N, C-alpha and C positions, 0 to 999 in steps of 0.2 A: 460689695461683704461677701462673706463665703458661702459656698453651696456645700451640699451632702456629699461631692465628688472630690471636695478640697483634700489634701493628705491629711492635713491637721486633724479635719472631723473623724479620720480612722483611726489618728491616734488619740482620741475619746476626748477631745477637747469638747466643751459643751456647744451649742449654737447660740443659745443666749441662757442669762440666771436670772434666778428671782431670788433676792434677798429677805429674808424672814425679820420681822422688826415688831418687838412684843406691844410697840405703843401704837405703830402705823396700821401693823397686819397680824393684830392679836391671836387670831386663828389663822396660820397660813394654810390648812389643808385643801379650802377650796380652791385658792390661786395654785397651789402647787399641782391638784386634779387640773386645772385649767391649761398646763401646759403640754406643749408637744414633745413627742420622741426626740432624743437629743440635746434636750436643754438641762440646767442643773438648776439647783435649789441650795442655797448656801444658808444654813440654818444660825443665826446668831441668838436671837432669844435669851439672851445673857442672862437676866434677872427670872429666867421663870423657874419655880418650884419644883418643878417635874422635867428637867431639861433632857433626860436621859429618855422619859417617855415619850415626848415630843420627837426625840431623833427618830425613836421606833418607829412613831406611827407616821413619818415622813417617809423614811426609808421602806417601809410594808407599802404604802400608796405610791411610790417612786420607781421603785426597783421593777417590779414587772412593765412598767410603762417605758423603761430604758431611759428613765431621768435620774440624773448624780443627784446624790445627796455628800454636799461637804459640812463638816462642822466647825462652825468659828472659833478660833482661841484653843481650843482644847484637843491636844492631840490622844490624851488618854481617853477621852469618850468618843472622840471618831475612831478609835481602834477598837473600845468595848464593844459600842453598837455594827461593828462592821459598814462604817460608812463608806463612801467611795472616796472620800478625799479631807483635805482638811484646810482650813482657809485663816490667815494670819493677819490681824489688823497690822497696818504700817508702824503703829506705834510700838510695839513687841518688837518688830526688827529695829525700830531708832534706839530704843532704850537698851537694847543688846539681850533682851529676853530669850531671842532666838537670832542664831548667825548664819544656820546654815537649816538644810533640807531636814527636817525632824525624821526620827527614826519611823516611818510607815510600812506597811504593807507593799510588796509590787504591785505595780499598777495603781495604786492610790494616786490620787491628783493631787497636788498642792498648788494652792494662789496664795496671793498676797495683794492686799490694797496699797494703793499707792497715791501720791498727791501732788507729785513733783518729778522732774527727771532724775534728783535723787534717789526718793522713793524707788523708782523703775529701777535704777542700777542695783540698790538694795536687795530689791526683788529677785534679779537676775542672779546675784551672786549670792543670793540663798539658794538657789537653787528652784526657785518655783518655776512651775509647768506655765503659768499665765499671771496677769495683773488685772488687775481693776482700778483705771484710771479716773479720778473725781476730783472736783464736781465739774463734769465738763459743761455744764449749762444751770441756770439758778434753779436750786432746788428745796425740798422741805427740809431735806437733812441737814444744810448749812446755808439757812436761811439769811445769816449775817456775812458769810464768806462770799469772796470774789470768783466767781466760776472761770474756769480755764479757758473757756472759748474755744472754738472749733479749730482757728488756726495754730493756736498753741498745741491744744490737743492733737492736730494733725502730725505737727513738730514733734514732738515729743516721739507719739508712737514710732515714726518714721526713725529715729534714733535708737528705740528700746533693742534690748537684745533677748526679750522675750514677748510672747503673743500677749496684746492688750485688749481690755473689755473697755467700752466706754460706760460711765457710771455717774449718776447724776444729775438728773431733770429730762433723762432719754425717755421718750414716749413714743406713740407710734406716729405724731404729728412728725416729730423733729428727727427722728431716726435717719431718713434719707440725706442729714447733712453731714450724717458721718461718713458716706461714700468718699472713695479717694483719700482715707484718714489712716488706713492700712488698720483699722479696727476689726476685730475678727469677731465681733457681736457686742452686743448691750447687754446691760445689768439694771435692774431696777427693783423699787421695793411694792410700788402699785400699778406701775403701768400695763403688766402683761393682764392684771384682772378688771381694772377699772378704766385705762386709758388715761390716769392722773400723772402726774409729774414725781418723779420718783426721786 
């Protein structure tokens, strides 16, 4: 796994990523407060009635601690709250709702979710700084889906044309299995806070 001296860290890519979820992590502030400097938060909470307010709270909490906040699925909101970046679900690229890097401020991060090699290629073609590839292991987010598995995950990340983070069932007990996979880090919903499967 990457270290703080890695050139990609100096490019401000996060070390690890917390994803918010309105059901499984209704209040993401305590989990965000537990992150270490150099981490990131991807704020999803798509159905929150005060999504702007939550974004501002997360940024106020995280920015002084050198934790990036990316807004999922809404470039306008990301720009309006002066977020550190934008994250797009793979479905937005697959449906043609976005095909290239959105018009963001210089220095803003742009990430994309991916679930297969085609998704990784879409993310790279769109100009994403990194992709979240999931589900690596069985997870609560995809209880009926087939996990990618560590061998396919390693093969896909090796062929990817952009940095890749592991997502889906990754936790402190199994993260060592990612060693040698070319994953730059891992992302989770609950694992950083409770060591629960993400």
